[in-house]
C-alpha positions in Angstrom: 274.7 -129.7 48.0 276.3 -131.4 51.0 279.6 -129.6 50.6 277.9 -126.2 50.4 275.8 -126.9 53.5 278.8 -128.1 55.4 280.8 -125.0 54.5 277.9 -122.8 55.5 277.2 -124.5 58.8 280.9 -124.7 59.6 281.3 -120.9 59.1 278.3 -120.1 61.2 278.6 -122.6 63.9 282.4 -122.5 64.0 282.2 -119.0 65.4 279.8 -120.1 68.1 281.9 -123.2 69.0 285.1 -121.1 69.3 283.3 -118.5 71.5 281.9 -121.3 73.7 285.2 -123.2 73.8 283.5 -126.3 72.3 285.7 -128.5 70.2 283.1 -131.2 69.5 279.9 -130.3 67.7 277.5 -131.2 64.9 278.3 -129.7 61.5 275.5 -131.3 59.6 272.2 -132.8 61.0 270.4 -134.5 58.1 269.7 -131.0 56.7 269.0 -132.3 53.2 266.5 -135.2 52.9 268.5 -136.8 50.1 271.6 -137.0 52.3 270.4 -138.7 55.5 273.7 -138.5 57.5 274.9 -136.6 60.5 278.4 -135.2 60.6 280.1 -134.3 63.9 283.6 -132.8 64.4 285.7 -134.0 67.3 288.5 -131.5 67.4 288.8 -131.6 63.6 288.2 -135.3 63.0 284.8 -136.1 61.5 282.4 -138.8 62.6 279.8 -139.5 60.0 276.7 -141.5 60.9 274.9 -143.0 57.9 271.1 -143.4 58.5 270.1 -144.9 55.1 267.9 -148.0 55.2 270.0 -149.5 52.4 273.8 -149.4 52.8 274.6 -151.2 49.6 275.7 -148.2 47.6 279.2 -147.8 48.9 280.2 -145.4 46.1 277.5 -142.9 47.4 279.0 -143.0 50.9 282.5 -142.6 49.5 281.4 -139.4 47.7 279.7 -138.1 50.8 282.8 -138.7 52.9 285.1 -137.0 50.3 282.8 -134.0 50.0 282.5 -133.6 53.8 286.2 -133.8 54.4 287.0 -131.4 51.6 284.3 -128.9 52.7 285.5 -128.9 56.3 289.2 -129.2 55.6 289.4 -132.5 57.6 291.9 -135.2 57.0 290.2 -137.9 59.1 286.7 -139.4 58.9 285.2 -142.3 60.8 282.0 -143.9 59.4 279.2 -145.4 61.5 276.4 -147.2 59.7 273.2 -147.4 61.7 270.2 -149.4 60.7 267.7 -147.4 62.8 268.6 -145.4 65.9 265.7 -146.8 67.9 267.6 -147.2 71.2 270.8 -146.1 72.7 271.7 -149.1 74.7 272.1 -151.4 71.7 274.3 -148.8 69.9 276.6 -147.6 72.7 277.4 -151.1 74.0 278.3 -152.4 70.5 282.1 -152.7 70.2 283.4 -152.2 66.7 287.1 -153.0 67.3 289.4 -153.8 70.2 291.5 -150.6 70.2 289.6 -147.7 68.7 290.9 -144.2 68.1 291.1 -142.1 71.2 291.1 -138.3 71.4 290.5 -135.7 74.1 287.9 -133.0 73.3 286.7 -130.0 75.3 283.2 -128.8 76.2 282.1 -126.3 78.9 285.6 -125.9 80.3 285.9 -129.7 80.7 287.9 -132.3 78.9 286.5 -135.7 77.8 288.1 -138.8 76.3 286.2 -140.0 73.3 286.7 -143.1 71.1 286.0 -142.3 67.5 286.1 -145.8 66.1 285.9 -148.3 69.0 282.1 -148.2 69.4 279.1 -147.0 67.5 278.8 -144.1 69.9 281.9 -142.0 70.9 281.4 -141.8 74.6 279.9 -138.3 74.6 276.4 -137.5 73.6 276.7 -134.0 72.1 273.0 -133.3 72.2 273.1 -133.2 76.0 275.7 -130.3 76.2 273.2 -127.8 77.6 271.5 -130.5 79.8 274.8 -131.3 81.5 275.4 -127.6 82.4 271.8 -127.2 83.7 272.0 -130.3 85.9 275.3 -129.2 87.3 273.9 -125.7 88.1 271.1 -127.1 90.3 271.3 -126.3 94.0 272.4 -129.1 96.2 275.6 -130.8 97.4 275.1 -134.3 96.0 274.5 -135.8 92.5 273.2 -139.2 91.6 274.0 -140.1 88.0 272.0 -143.1 86.8 272.7 -144.9 83.5 275.8 -142.9 83.7 277.6 -144.2 80.5 281.0 -142.4 80.6 280.2 -140.0 83.4 279.9 -136.7 81.6 277.1 -135.5 83.9 279.3 -136.4 86.9 282.2 -134.4 85.5 280.1 -131.3 85.2 278.6 -131.8 88.7 281.9 -132.6 90.4 283.5 -129.5 88.8 280.6 -127.5 90.3 281.5 -128.8 93.7 279.0 -131.6 94.1 279.7 -135.0 95.6 278.9 -137.5 92.9 277.5 -141.1 92.8 277.9 -142.6 89.3 276.0 -145.8 88.5 276.2 -147.9 85.4 276.0 -151.6 84.7 279.1 -151.7 82.6 282.6 -151.8 84.2 284.0 -150.6 80.9 282.0 -147.4 81.0 282.6 -146.8 84.8 286.4 -147.1 84.1 285.9 -144.6 81.3 284.0 -142.3 83.7 286.8 -142.6 86.2 289.3 -141.5 83.4 287.1 -138.5 82.5 287.0 -137.4 86.1 290.7 -137.8 86.6 291.4 -136.0 83.3 289.7 -132.9 84.9 291.6 -133.3 88.2 288.2 -134.1 89.9 287.6 -136.6 92.7 286.1 -140.0 91.4 283.3 -139.8 93.9 281.3 -143.1 94.3 281.5 -145.3 91.2 279.0 -148.2 91.4 278.6 -151.0 88.9 275.0 -152.1 89.3 271.7 -152.4 87.6 269.9 -149.1 88.3 266.8 -150.8 89.6 268.7 -152.9 92.1 270.8 -149.9 93.1 267.7 -147.8 93.8 266.0 -150.5 95.9 269.1 -150.9 98.0 269.6 -147.1 98.4 266.0 -146.7 99.5 266.3 -149.4 102.1 269.5 -147.8 103.4 267.7 -144.5 103.7 270.1 -142.7 101.3 269.1 -139.6 99.4 270.6 -137.2 96.9 269.9 -133.6 96.1 270.2 -133.7 92.3 269.4 -136.9 90.3 269.8 -137.4 86.5 268.4 -140.5 84.8 269.1 -140.9 81.1 268.1 -144.5 80.4 268.2 -146.4 77.1 265.0 -146.7 75.1 265.2 -150.4 75.2 267.5 -153.0 76.8 267.5 -156.8 77.0 271.1 -157.0 78.3 272.2 -160.5 79.4 273.3 -158.8 82.7 269.6 -158.1 83.5 266.8 -160.6 84.4 264.2 -158.4 82.8 263.6 -156.4 79.6 263.6 -152.6 79.8 261.3 -150.4 77.8 261.4 -146.7 78.6 257.8 -146.0 77.6 256.4 -148.9 79.7 258.8 -148.7 82.6 259.7 -145.0 83.1 256.9 -144.3 85.6 258.1 -147.1 88.0 261.7 -145.9 87.6 260.8 -142.3 88.4 258.8 -143.5 91.5 262.0 -145.2 92.7 264.1 -142.2 91.9 261.7 -139.9 93.9 262.1 -142.2 96.9 265.8 -141.3 97.1 265.5 -137.6 96.3 266.1 -135.2 99.2 263.8 -132.6 97.7 266.5 -129.9 97.9 267.6 -129.8 94.3 266.0 -131.4 91.2 265.3 -134.6 89.4 266.1 -134.7 85.7 264.8 -137.4 83.3 265.8 -137.7 79.6 265.1 -140.1 76.8 265.9 -140.2 73.1 262.8 -142.2 72.2 261.3 -140.0 69.5 257.6 -140.8 70.2 257.8 -140.7 74.0 254.9 -139.7 76.2 255.5 -138.9 79.9 253.1 -140.6 82.2 254.0 -139.1 85.5 252.8 -135.9 87.2 254.8 -132.9 88.4 257.7 -133.1 85.9 258.0 -130.2 83.5 259.0 -130.6 79.9 262.2 -128.6 79.4 263.2 -130.1 76.1 263.3 -126.8 74.2 265.7 -125.2 76.6 268.1 -128.1 76.4 268.5 -128.3 72.6 271.9 -127.0 71.4 272.2 -124.7 68.4 274.1 -127.3 66.3 271.2 -129.7 66.4 268.3 -129.2 63.9 266.2 -132.2 65.1 263.9 -131.1 67.9 263.3 -134.7 68.8 266.9 -135.7 69.3 266.0 -136.1 73.0 263.2 -135.2 75.5 264.1 -133.7 78.8 261.9 -133.3 81.9 262.6 -131.7 85.3 261.1 -132.0 88.8 262.1 -129.2 91.2 261.1 -126.1 93.1 263.0 -123.6 91.0 262.6 -122.7 87.3 265.2 -123.7 84.8 
């Protein structure tokens, strides 16, 4: 069943990916309940995420990997076993090995460095492909990218001519963002290693503002580098109040979360999730996206 579905999806979505010049996309998105995995291609190499509650049946996974590789014609597959994808922070910051397997992939006319085996996540969240393009297309000269991870929103925005400020607590990911910007011959802009809450407090006191702001925080974080515990459902209203305090009002504020049972508790933001879901993702709750601005999107 899996092999047939992978072949069918690859034939259909492969035409779309080629037309859109996308070399990294989702081939299989837990389509069959009995096969709870996702399969992504990164320029021909497969990344298979195993979402089973019990990972003890290694032979089952071996069969899944073999079927997927044969159906897609791939020679490489990288396996990620996930207990439950309840929050991004704990996953993306989990290092699996010291070196990893680095590749360059393309999306929207931009190049990105991805690591297929070094971390649980690869460095590029494929479900935000459309969101990145929409944020970059907003009017305004400046972008503030909060919880920036490897800077993909900054790459899109810098390519659109915006001056970028990229904020993340991890030096590793800021360096990765710098590499992604350089890979596209784009200026690095302002790269800031900071807790977002502390950054916003300092920016407000300094009277700084940005035209376009994107905040894509983790669902949960108890990082040792923070003196508090972050919970997106409990804390997003306070975060967005701080964000609005540094927004110029000339562009838009975007907020996204991958918490599946999320309820927005602030006014004025419009739910734009449906318009940001790419065609290669079946799951309508892979993320939620909200926008505050004067123009429709």
